C-alpha positions in Angstrom: 21.6 9.5 30.8 19.0 11.7 29.2 15.7 12.4 30.9 13.6 10.5 28.1 15.9 7.4 28.5 15.2 7.1 32.1 11.6 7.5 31.7 11.6 4.6 29.0 13.5 2.5 31.5 11.4 3.1 34.2 8.2 2.8 32.0 9.8 -0.9 30.9 10.5 -1.7 34.6 6.8 -1.2 35.5 5.3 -3.2 32.6 7.9 -6.0 33.6 6.5 -5.8 37.0 2.7 -5.9 36.0 3.6 -8.8 34.0 5.7 -10.7 36.3 3.7 -10.2 39.6 0.6 -12.4 38.8 3.1 -15.3 37.6 4.9 -15.1 40.9 1.5 -15.0 43.1 0.5 -18.2 41.2 3.4 -20.1 42.6 2.2 -22.4 45.2 3.8 -22.6 48.4 3.9 -25.8 50.9 4.4 -25.1 54.4 4.2 -28.7 55.7 3.1 -32.3 55.4 1.0 -33.9 57.9 0.8 -37.7 58.1 -2.7 -38.8 58.7 -2.3 -42.6 59.1 0.3 -45.2 58.1 0.5 -49.0 58.0 -0.6 -52.0 55.8 -3.3 -51.2 53.0 -5.7 -53.0 50.9 -6.2 -51.4 47.5 -7.8 -52.1 44.2 -5.8 -51.6 41.1 -6.6 -49.0 38.5 -3.8 -48.8 35.9 -0.3 -47.8 35.5 1.5 -44.6 35.2 4.9 -43.9 33.5 7.7 -43.2 35.8 10.8 -43.4 34.0 13.4 -42.7 36.9 11.9 -46.1 38.6 13.3 -49.4 38.2 10.2 -50.7 36.4 9.7 -47.5 34.3 6.1 -47.0 35.7 4.3 -46.9 38.9 0.9 -48.5 39.8 -2.1 -46.3 40.2 -4.7 -47.6 42.6 -8.6 -47.2 43.1 -9.9 -47.6 46.5 -7.6 -47.6 49.4 -8.3 -49.0 53.1 -6.1 -49.1 56.0 -6.1 -52.6 57.3 -3.7 -52.1 60.4 -2.0 -49.2 61.7 1.7 -50.3 62.1 5.3 -50.0 61.1 5.9 -53.7 61.3 5.6 -55.0 57.8 5.3 -58.8 57.0 7.7 -59.6 54.0 5.4 -61.3 51.7 4.2 -61.1 48.0 1.4 -58.8 47.6 1.9 -56.7 50.9 0.9 -53.1 50.5 2.0 -50.3 53.0 2.6 -46.7 53.3 1.1 -43.7 54.6 -1.7 -41.1 54.0 -1.1 -37.6 54.3 -2.1 -33.8 53.7 0.0 -31.2 52.0 -0.5 -27.9 54.1 0.0 -24.8 52.1 -0.9 -21.0 51.2 -3.2 -22.1 48.3 -5.9 -24.5 49.3 -6.7 -26.8 46.1 -3.3 -25.8 44.4 -1.1 -28.3 42.9 2.4 -29.0 43.9 5.0 -31.4 42.7 6.5 -33.6 45.6 9.6 -35.9 45.1 9.0 -39.3 46.6 12.1 -41.3 47.5 11.8 -44.9 48.7 15.0 -46.4 50.2 15.8 -49.7 51.8 18.6 -50.2 54.5 19.6 -53.3 52.7 20.0 -51.9 49.3 22.5 -49.5 47.7 19.9 -47.7 45.7 16.4 -46.0 46.0 13.6 -45.5 43.9 12.4 -41.9 43.1 9.2 -40.3 41.3 7.7 -37.1 41.0 4.0 -37.1 42.2 1.8 -34.0 41.9 -0.5 -33.3 44.8 -3.5 -30.9 45.9 -2.9 -28.8 48.8 -5.5 -29.6 51.5 -6.6 -33.2 50.1 -5.5 -36.6 51.5 -2.8 -38.2 49.4 -1.1 -41.5 49.8 2.2 -42.7 49.1 3.4 -46.3 49.6 5.0 -49.5 48.3 3.8 -53.0 47.2 5.9 -56.1 47.3 5.3 -57.3 43.7 8.2 -59.9 43.5 10.1 -62.1 45.8 13.3 -60.1 45.3 11.7 -57.0 46.5 11.3 -58.5 50.1 14.5 -57.8 52.1 14.3 -57.6 55.8 15.2 -54.3 57.4 14.2 -50.7 57.4 12.3 -49.1 54.4 11.7 -45.4 54.4 9.4 -43.5 52.3 10.2 -39.6 52.3 8.7 -36.8 50.6 10.4 -33.5 49.4 9.4 -30.2 48.0 11.8 -28.2 46.2 14.7 -29.9 47.9 13.2 -29.8 51.4 12.3 -33.0 53.3 8.8 -32.4 54.5 7.8 -35.8 55.7 9.0 -39.3 56.1 8.1 -42.7 57.6 10.1 -45.9 58.3 8.7 -49.3 58.3 10.4 -52.3 59.4 10.2 -55.3 56.7 10.5 -58.8 58.6 
């Protein structure tokens, strides 16, 4: 290889590194997720968001949310809302990350999943609301949070 060709290749590699380095540093890393509280909640309705991978094709977006009772025991009645509040801990406070939320029930063969975009360092909520009698099945219901294929948090509730 000629000296001129080597210099061109090295120059191109340097330019590539200069362009790629800022993009790599923009990636937001997640260290952990800390569950703040859990149990029964009361929320106000704010609207719907498309969620094509869910049974309904959409998820309910809520306004204000208040913890009514800290518990893992959930009464199976229409309108019951439960879940947990948490904080995503990461390297870039305020950065956005995508989490896969999975809700599974011991009495069912399938689970519901959706992607939620959350801000590092800001409290967030994941939960479930019984909208129909058909959703109420006694047993264990688990809400799990994943980032890039790694499970970082879960909370299991008992529906009775």
